[in-house]
Every structure is written in structure tokens, then in C-alpha cells.
ZAZA-61206 format. One record per residue (C-alpha): x, y, z; residue in three letters. Coordinates in nm, 4 decimals, padded with zeros to 6 digits. Layout:
+----------+----------+----------+-----+
:       xx :       yy :       zz :   r :
+----------+----------+----------+-----+
:        X :        Y :        Z : ALA :
...
+----------+----------+----------+-----+
# end
This chain:
+----------+----------+----------+-----+
:       xx :       yy :       zz :   r :
+----------+----------+----------+-----+
:  00.0020 : -00.0110 : -00.0006 : MET :
:  00.0960 :  00.3645 : -00.0551 : TYR :
:  00.0285 :  00.6937 :  00.1195 : PHE :
:  00.0456 :  00.9917 : -00.0951 : SER :
: -00.0054 :  01.3689 : -00.0611 : ARG :
: -00.1100 :  01.5342 : -00.3841 : ILE :
: -00.1107 :  01.9000 : -00.4543 : ARG :
: -00.2039 :  02.0908 : -00.7630 : ILE :
:  00.1118 :  02.2290 : -00.9504 : ARG :
:  00.1693 :  02.5973 : -00.9061 : PRO :
:  00.1791 :  02.6588 : -01.2732 : ASP :
: -00.1672 :  02.5281 : -01.3259 : VAL :
: -00.3598 :  02.8308 : -01.2507 : ARG :
: -00.7203 :  02.8266 : -01.1113 : ASP :
: -00.7636 :  02.4599 : -01.1382 : LEU :
: -00.8121 :  02.4467 : -00.7577 : HIS :
: -01.1398 :  02.6337 : -00.8128 : LEU :
: -01.2661 :  02.3667 : -01.0358 : LEU :
: -01.1850 :  02.0597 : -00.8056 : VAL :
: -01.2018 :  02.2120 : -00.4484 : SER :
: -01.5198 :  02.0820 : -00.2771 : GLY :
: -01.6131 :  01.8933 : -00.5744 : ASN :
: -01.5585 :  01.5295 : -00.4612 : GLY :
: -01.6643 :  01.3404 : -00.7832 : TYR :
: -01.4544 :  01.5856 : -00.9992 : GLY :
: -01.1533 :  01.5392 : -00.7783 : ALA :
: -01.2084 :  01.1609 : -00.7771 : HIS :
: -01.1986 :  01.1495 : -01.1703 : GLN :
: -00.8851 :  01.3581 : -01.1823 : LEU :
: -00.6954 :  01.1777 : -00.9176 : LEU :
: -00.7729 :  00.8451 : -01.1032 : TRP :
: -00.5592 :  00.9676 : -01.3674 : LYS :
: -00.2513 :  00.9133 : -01.1404 : LEU :
: -00.3178 :  00.5493 : -01.1686 : PHE :
: -00.3537 :  00.4875 : -01.5525 : PRO :
: -00.3116 :  00.1107 : -01.5212 : GLY :
: -00.6139 :  00.0655 : -01.2909 : ASP :
: -00.9344 : -00.0081 : -01.4512 : GLU :
: -01.1175 : -00.0032 : -01.1200 : LYS :
: -01.0496 :  00.2528 : -00.8444 : ARG :
: -00.7786 :  00.1376 : -00.6021 : SER :
: -00.7527 :  00.4280 : -00.3781 : PHE :
: -00.9427 :  00.6202 : -00.1266 : ILE :
: -00.8777 :  01.0015 : -00.0517 : PHE :
: -00.9538 :  01.2970 :  00.1516 : ARG :
: -00.9486 :  01.6660 :  00.0602 : GLU :
: -00.8145 :  01.9264 :  00.2966 : GLU :
: -00.7363 :  02.2995 :  00.2644 : VAL :
: -00.3486 :  02.3547 :  00.2763 : ALA :
: -00.2774 :  02.5837 :  00.5928 : ARG :
:  00.0832 :  02.6525 :  00.5234 : GLU :
:  00.3154 :  02.7739 :  00.2665 : GLN :
:  00.5410 :  02.5000 :  00.1191 : MET :
:  00.8953 :  02.6214 : -00.0097 : PRO :
:  00.8510 :  02.4438 : -00.3396 : PHE :
:  00.4868 :  02.5553 : -00.3912 : HIS :
:  00.4343 :  02.9216 : -00.3788 : LYS :
:  00.0824 :  03.0282 : -00.2852 : GLY :
: -00.0380 :  02.7080 : -00.1611 : VAL :
: -00.2150 :  02.8365 :  00.1433 : LYS :
: -00.6017 :  02.7992 :  00.0964 : GLY :
: -00.5654 :  02.5489 : -00.2089 : GLU :
: -00.6732 :  02.1856 : -00.1795 : PRO :
: -00.4355 :  01.9112 : -00.0639 : VAL :
: -00.5439 :  01.5423 : -00.1264 : PHE :
: -00.4234 :  01.2563 :  00.0882 : TYR :
: -00.4528 :  00.9261 : -00.0750 : LEU :
: -00.4277 :  00.5583 :  00.0383 : VAL :
: -00.3762 :  00.3124 : -00.2682 : SER :
: -00.2917 : -00.0218 : -00.3652 : GLY :
: -00.0620 :  00.1018 : -00.6306 : SER :
:  00.1872 :  00.3930 : -00.6460 : GLN :
:  00.0688 :  00.6931 : -00.8250 : PRO :
:  00.2666 :  00.8396 : -01.1166 : ILE :
:  00.4920 :  01.1221 : -01.0466 : PHE :
:  00.5098 :  01.2990 : -01.3857 : ASP :
:  00.1693 :  01.4252 : -01.4102 : HIS :
:  00.0969 :  01.7636 : -01.5884 : PRO :
: -00.1525 :  01.8624 : -01.3052 : ILE :
: -00.0506 :  01.7085 : -00.9687 : PHE :
:  00.2629 :  01.7354 : -00.7681 : ALA :
:  00.2867 :  01.3982 : -00.6146 : VAL :
:  00.4700 :  01.2922 : -00.2824 : GLU :
:  00.4187 :  00.9281 : -00.2096 : SER :
:  00.5686 :  00.6635 :  00.0337 : LYS :
:  00.5117 :  00.3023 :  00.1266 : THR :
:  00.2270 :  00.2632 :  00.3848 : TYR :
:  00.2608 : -00.0351 :  00.6065 : ALA :
:  00.1754 :  00.0770 :  00.9679 : PRO :
:  00.3020 : -00.1251 :  01.2450 : LYS :
:  00.0320 : -00.1412 :  01.5292 : LEU :
: -00.0169 : -00.2962 :  01.8453 : ALA :
: -00.3311 : -00.3989 :  02.0315 : ASN :
: -00.3850 : -00.1457 :  02.3166 : GLY :
: -00.2057 :  00.1299 :  02.1289 : GLU :
: -00.3684 :  00.4696 :  02.1232 : ARG :
: -00.4014 :  00.6801 :  01.8200 : LEU :
: -00.5403 :  01.0305 :  01.7382 : ALA :
: -00.7505 :  01.0016 :  01.4353 : PHE :
: -00.9397 :  01.2220 :  01.1830 : ARG :
: -01.2053 :  01.0914 :  00.9488 : LEU :
: -01.4394 :  01.2438 :  00.7100 : ARG :
: -01.7192 :  00.9974 :  00.6571 : ALA :
: -02.0631 :  00.9595 :  00.5029 : ASN :
: -02.2724 :  00.8132 :  00.8057 : PRO :
: -02.5604 :  00.6123 :  00.7063 : THR :
: -02.8235 :  00.3649 :  00.8644 : ILE :
: -03.0116 :  00.0776 :  00.7178 : ALA :
: -03.3880 :  00.1012 :  00.7870 : ARG :
: -03.6965 : -00.0696 :  00.6429 : LYS :
: -03.9591 :  00.1491 :  00.5188 : GLY :
: -04.3280 :  00.0893 :  00.6041 : GLU :
: -04.4729 : -00.1925 :  00.4099 : GLY :
: -04.1306 : -00.2706 :  00.2552 : LYS :
: -03.9366 : -00.6001 :  00.2630 : LYS :
: -03.5949 : -00.4620 :  00.1735 : ASN :
: -03.3983 : -00.1928 :  00.3914 : SER :
: -03.2545 :  00.1089 :  00.2350 : SER :
: -02.9797 :  00.3529 :  00.3526 : ARG :
: -03.0787 :  00.6816 :  00.5362 : HIS :
: -02.8617 :  00.9616 :  00.6403 : ASP :
: -02.7802 :  00.9073 :  01.0167 : VAL :
: -02.8371 :  01.2834 :  01.1083 : VAL :
: -03.1532 :  01.3293 :  00.9280 : MET :
: -03.2974 :  01.0119 :  01.0434 : ASP :
: -03.2166 :  01.0744 :  01.4019 : ALA :
: -03.3694 :  01.4334 :  01.3915 : GLN :
: -03.6757 :  01.3230 :  01.1853 : TYR :
: -03.7595 :  01.0383 :  01.4254 : HIS :
: -03.7282 :  01.2738 :  01.7227 : LEU :
: -03.9524 :  01.5252 :  01.5552 : LEU :
: -04.2000 :  01.2664 :  01.4810 : ARG :
: -04.2212 :  01.1320 :  01.8428 : GLU :
: -04.2572 :  01.4947 :  01.9661 : ILE :
: -04.5413 :  01.5586 :  01.7344 : ALA :
: -04.7182 :  01.2421 :  01.8171 : ALA :
: -04.6887 :  01.3234 :  02.1956 : ASP :
: -04.8410 :  01.6641 :  02.1166 : MET :
: -05.1337 :  01.4770 :  01.9200 : SER :
: -05.0537 :  01.6704 :  01.5947 : ILE :
: -04.9664 :  01.5389 :  01.2607 : SER :
: -04.6659 :  01.3300 :  01.2146 : THR :
: -04.6819 :  01.3408 :  00.8354 : LEU :
: -04.4488 :  01.5353 :  00.6039 : GLY :
: -04.0792 :  01.6147 :  00.5819 : ASP :
: -03.8560 :  01.7282 :  00.8727 : LYS :
: -03.9304 :  02.0998 :  00.8054 : SER :
: -04.3055 :  02.0762 :  00.7965 : LYS :
: -04.3153 :  01.8714 :  01.1279 : ILE :
: -04.0913 :  02.1160 :  01.3086 : LYS :
: -04.2935 :  02.4010 :  01.1803 : LYS :
: -04.6024 :  02.2266 :  01.3169 : SER :
: -04.4577 :  02.1570 :  01.6639 : ILE :
: -04.3610 :  02.5207 :  01.7095 : ILE :
: -04.7090 :  02.6363 :  01.6013 : GLU :
: -04.8709 :  02.3871 :  01.8408 : ALA :
: -04.6427 :  02.4724 :  02.1261 : TRP :
: -04.7741 :  02.8308 :  02.1215 : ARG :
: -05.1370 :  02.7326 :  02.1323 : GLN :
: -05.1034 :  02.4756 :  02.3926 : ILE :
: -05.1446 :  02.6161 :  02.7440 : ALA :
: -04.9398 :  02.3411 :  02.9221 : ASN :
: -04.6602 :  02.2076 :  02.7157 : SER :
: -04.4433 :  02.1163 :  03.0288 : GLN :
: -04.4074 :  01.7616 :  02.9188 : GLY :
: -04.2586 :  01.8371 :  02.5754 : THR :
: -04.0267 :  02.1033 :  02.7399 : GLU :
: -03.8992 :  01.8615 :  02.9943 : GLU :
: -03.8422 :  01.5917 :  02.7366 : ARG :
: -03.6299 :  01.8415 :  02.5241 : LEU :
: -03.4499 :  01.9568 :  02.8384 : LEU :
: -03.3612 :  01.5902 :  02.9107 : GLY :
: -03.2223 :  01.5262 :  02.5783 : ILE :
: -02.9802 :  01.8300 :  02.6123 : ILE :
: -02.8891 :  01.7516 :  02.9537 : ALA :
: -02.7787 :  01.3884 :  02.8649 : GLU :
: -02.4820 :  01.5591 :  02.6503 : ASN :
: -02.2371 :  01.7129 :  02.8877 : ASP :
: -02.1039 :  01.9144 :  02.6040 : ARG :
: -02.3949 :  02.1483 :  02.6444 : TYR :
: -02.3477 :  02.1915 :  03.0001 : ALA :
: -02.3029 :  02.5783 :  02.9694 : GLU :
: -02.6118 :  02.6170 :  02.7488 : VAL :
: -02.8780 :  02.8521 :  02.9260 : PRO :
: -03.1430 :  02.6073 :  02.8724 : ILE :
: -03.3880 :  02.7541 :  03.1080 : THR :
: -03.4142 :  03.0768 :  02.9191 : SER :
: -03.4463 :  02.9392 :  02.5740 : LEU :
: -03.7647 :  02.9949 :  02.3666 : LYS :
: -03.9478 :  02.7069 :  02.2290 : PRO :
: -03.7830 :  02.7008 :  01.8691 : PHE :
: -03.4284 :  02.7432 :  02.0390 : GLU :
: -03.4825 :  02.4606 :  02.2865 : LEU :
: -03.6030 :  02.2373 :  01.9909 : LEU :
: -03.2983 :  02.3310 :  01.7845 : ASP :
: -03.0616 :  02.2472 :  02.0619 : TRP :
: -03.2473 :  01.9169 :  02.1273 : ALA :
: -03.1963 :  01.8362 :  01.7703 : LEU :
: -02.8423 :  01.9155 :  01.7735 : LYS :
: -02.7930 :  01.6877 :  02.0838 : ALA :
: -02.9874 :  01.4134 :  01.9131 : GLN :
: -02.7585 :  01.4447 :  01.6115 : MET :
: -02.4437 :  01.4170 :  01.8332 : ASP :
: -02.5759 :  01.1155 :  01.9980 : LYS :
: -02.6648 :  00.9356 :  01.6600 : ALA :
: -02.3156 :  01.0137 :  01.5218 : LEU :
: -02.1363 :  00.8853 :  01.8384 : GLU :
: -02.3443 :  00.5710 :  01.8314 : THR :
: -02.2619 :  00.5239 :  01.4381 : TRP :
: -01.9007 :  00.5789 :  01.5055 : PHE :
: -01.8985 :  00.3443 :  01.8182 : ALA :
: -02.0520 :  00.0713 :  01.6108 : GLY :
: -01.8053 :  00.1119 :  01.3201 : LYS :
: -01.5224 :  00.0924 :  01.5839 : CYS :
: -01.6773 : -00.2448 :  01.7330 : GLU :
: -01.6625 : -00.3899 :  01.3740 : ARG :
: -01.3273 : -00.2509 :  01.2507 : LEU :
: -01.0984 : -00.3439 :  01.5390 : GLY :
: -01.0856 : -00.0278 :  01.7568 : CYS :
: -01.2583 :  00.1307 :  02.0439 : ALA :
: -01.3415 :  00.4876 :  02.1590 : MET :
: -01.1411 :  00.6285 :  02.4335 : VAL :
: -01.2594 :  00.7968 :  02.7579 : TRP :
: -01.1091 :  01.1143 :  02.9097 : ASP :
: -01.0923 :  00.9997 :  03.2774 : ASP :
: -01.0620 :  01.3612 :  03.4017 : LEU :
: -01.3607 :  01.4996 :  03.2183 : LYS :
: -01.5426 :  01.1636 :  03.1973 : ARG :
: -01.6252 :  01.1992 :  02.8468 : ARG :
: -01.5326 :  01.0503 :  02.5228 : LEU :
: -01.2254 :  01.1973 :  02.3388 : LYS :
: -01.4315 :  01.2184 :  02.0273 : PHE :
: -01.6252 :  01.4940 :  01.8365 : GLN :
: -01.8395 :  01.5179 :  01.5191 : ALA :
: -01.8678 :  01.8376 :  01.3445 : GLU :
: -01.8980 :  01.9903 :  00.9859 : GLY :
: -02.2095 :  01.8079 :  00.8807 : TYR :
: -02.2582 :  01.8929 :  00.5105 : GLN :
: -02.5024 :  01.7738 :  00.2499 : TRP :
: -02.3541 :  01.7561 : -00.1039 : HIS :
: -02.6117 :  01.7561 : -00.3737 : ALA :
: -02.5558 :  01.5359 : -00.6851 : LEU :
: -02.7978 :  01.6992 : -00.9528 : PRO :
: -02.6583 :  01.4596 : -01.2217 : ARG :
: -02.7800 :  01.1531 : -01.0407 : LYS :
: -03.1465 :  01.3021 : -00.9775 : GLY :
: -03.3244 :  01.5788 : -00.8093 : LYS :
: -03.2931 :  01.4536 : -00.4502 : ASP :
: -02.9521 :  01.2707 : -00.5076 : ALA :
: -02.6668 :  01.3550 : -00.2771 : GLY :
: -02.4725 :  01.2400 :  00.0261 : PHE :
: -02.3825 :  01.3936 :  00.3650 : SER :
: -02.0244 :  01.4142 :  00.5182 : SER :
: -01.9257 :  01.4684 :  00.8787 : VAL :
: -01.5834 :  01.5301 :  01.0115 : ASP :
: -01.4895 :  01.3028 :  01.3132 : PHE :
: -01.1803 :  01.3325 :  01.5279 : GLU :
: -01.0518 :  01.2215 :  01.8591 : GLY :
: -00.8647 :  00.9324 :  02.0021 : GLU :
: -00.9201 :  00.5552 :  01.9603 : ILE :
: -00.7463 :  00.2342 :  02.0976 : GLU :
: -00.6458 : -00.0399 :  01.8721 : VAL :
: -00.8231 : -00.3739 :  01.9758 : MET :
: -00.7560 : -00.5898 :  01.6551 : ASP :
: -00.4531 : -00.4896 :  01.4443 : THR :
: -00.5585 : -00.7068 :  01.1473 : GLU :
: -00.9030 : -00.5793 :  01.1356 : LEU :
: -00.8035 : -00.1962 :  01.2048 : PHE :
: -00.5129 : -00.2075 :  00.9371 : THR :
: -00.7657 : -00.3375 :  00.6855 : LYS :
: -00.9982 : -00.0368 :  00.7617 : ALA :
: -00.7050 :  00.1933 :  00.7205 : LEU :
: -00.6434 :  00.0398 :  00.3692 : PHE :
: -01.0107 : -00.0052 :  00.2756 : ASP :
: -01.1677 :  00.3007 :  00.4100 : GLY :
: -01.4694 :  00.3374 :  00.6532 : ILE :
: -01.8333 :  00.3807 :  00.5402 : GLY :
: -01.9787 :  00.4629 :  00.2000 : PRO :
: -01.9187 :  00.7579 : -00.0616 : ALA :
: -01.5502 :  00.6652 : -00.0848 : LYS :
: -01.5629 :  00.7824 : -00.4481 : GLY :
: -01.6396 :  01.1298 : -00.3022 : PHE :
: -01.3566 :  01.1625 : -00.0685 : GLY :
: -01.5125 :  00.9940 :  00.2382 : CYS :
: -01.3750 :  00.7107 :  00.4328 : GLY :
: -01.0119 :  00.7763 :  00.4644 : LEU :
: -00.8995 :  00.7641 :  00.8405 : MET :
: -00.5733 :  00.9720 :  00.9194 : LEU :
: -00.3969 :  00.8469 :  01.2482 : VAL :
: -00.1028 :  00.9374 :  01.4337 : ARG :
:  00.0552 :  00.7777 :  01.7441 : ARG :
:  00.0347 :  00.9663 :  02.0738 : LEU :
+----------+----------+----------+-----+
# end
């Protein structure tokens, strides 16, 4: 396996404007670094360069790509400047690593009246189900999309004289997440309280998703003994529309980071090589790790 850092050559002006943030376009261009591969043999992650490089003037703010591949990329490409090395991590069970991961978190669910399950966005699924549960508790319609149900809840809240039960439930959801300990929840308006509860529900769903992945991929999440919380955070949720594939087509991405402990070196090394989760062709799934 090979680990590579790819930058756009300084003499190729404005190309970064075309590929930056365009996962599929970047994937198609990066594939040209492997002219002998009929199938994609790499996973990649795009970041924004934060530092000036001696050989690459003006790189700050431009995209930089990290690749893990089964074959070595070519070096004499007219667009890309390539740095590559053999990637053969030597890990031990019990070793702790800092990690970064951009992933497309999805969950399989069966629709009503359907035999087969389909993939759903973890964040949207968690928030949608919470909104439906709250609407049902308030005896209002649970039909419609997320925004419609949310609007109905706020309107009903204003009309119901005693909404203490709903308020207590939302306060409980927020209180379960100690990251929101400083949020002045007692002074929040109904729509603000609902937004914070939806955010807390999103955090919980993403933590559950990642914990499940860890269990299957030979690692475990790590607790901070002092703060009594997981050394983990999930931020930067984005929806990426794919209009060429259909009106509602697209995928989400979330940036995860924190610490993990290696539990099964064989499984975990395979995950580093193969990637984690779907949407790998759009820049998701590559986990970057470093020893602590």
C-alpha cells in the first residue's frame, strides 16, 4: 500500500477552483494518477492547505489531497505534484491513536410496508424520528418532511397552554450531553430549545454510529478519565447535492476526530487500507491516524 500527498502544481492556474469541494470531479482527476487501474484502487481525503510550502508558492488555501492506494501513483503528471511513500503501519493491540475521519454516516432502515431496507442519512434519520415522536406526544400530525413537522410543533407549542411535558423531554435530551452544560437552557424560547435538542440528538446518533463502526473495525473509543467524556467530536455536517444523479440525489459528510484504541490490529489495518463507510468515491472514508 502507498500513502500519498497530492497538490496542484503552481503553474496550473485556477484549477483548484474547479476541483475544490467537488468530490466527484476530484476523484475523476485523481484516478488519472493510476493509468493502469481499471477499477478505483484508492481512497482519498481533501483538505485545505494551511501552510506555505517552499516548493509550492501560494499553496495556502488551496486543496491538498491525501490518498491511500494499492498501487503507487505516477509522479510525472501535468496537473498534480505527487509525494508518495510505502504505507505499512505497524500497530499493536492496546495502542492509542489520534484520528481524523471524514465519513458518510448512514443507517439501514426498512420503510413501512417494504421488505428490503434502504440506507438513510444518520443525522436526518435521528432528527426526523425525534420530531415525529414529539409531534405524536403533542397529538399533532406526524406526516410530512422534517421542516414541516418542526413548523407544526412550534405552532402547536404556542397554542397549547401546558407544554411542560414536551419542554421537560427536550431539556432531558440536552442535559444528557455534557458538552451543552453551559447552554442557558432555562431561558431558551421553544424554537431555540427544539434546535438544541435536535443538535444533541444528532451528536448522540453520530457517536452511536462511530462506536458501531469501531466495534466492527477493530478499535474502540477512548474515555477522558478527568472530564468523564469520550475523546471524540463530530462536526462539519454537510449535504452534497448530486444533481446529475437526480433531483434529490446526494450524500452527507461529517468530520470526526478524537482518540481510539487499537483492539484488533488485522481488522483495524484493513480499515485503514479499505476506508470506512460509503461515498469513498466522493472523498469519504479515509482515516488519518498518528501515534500519541
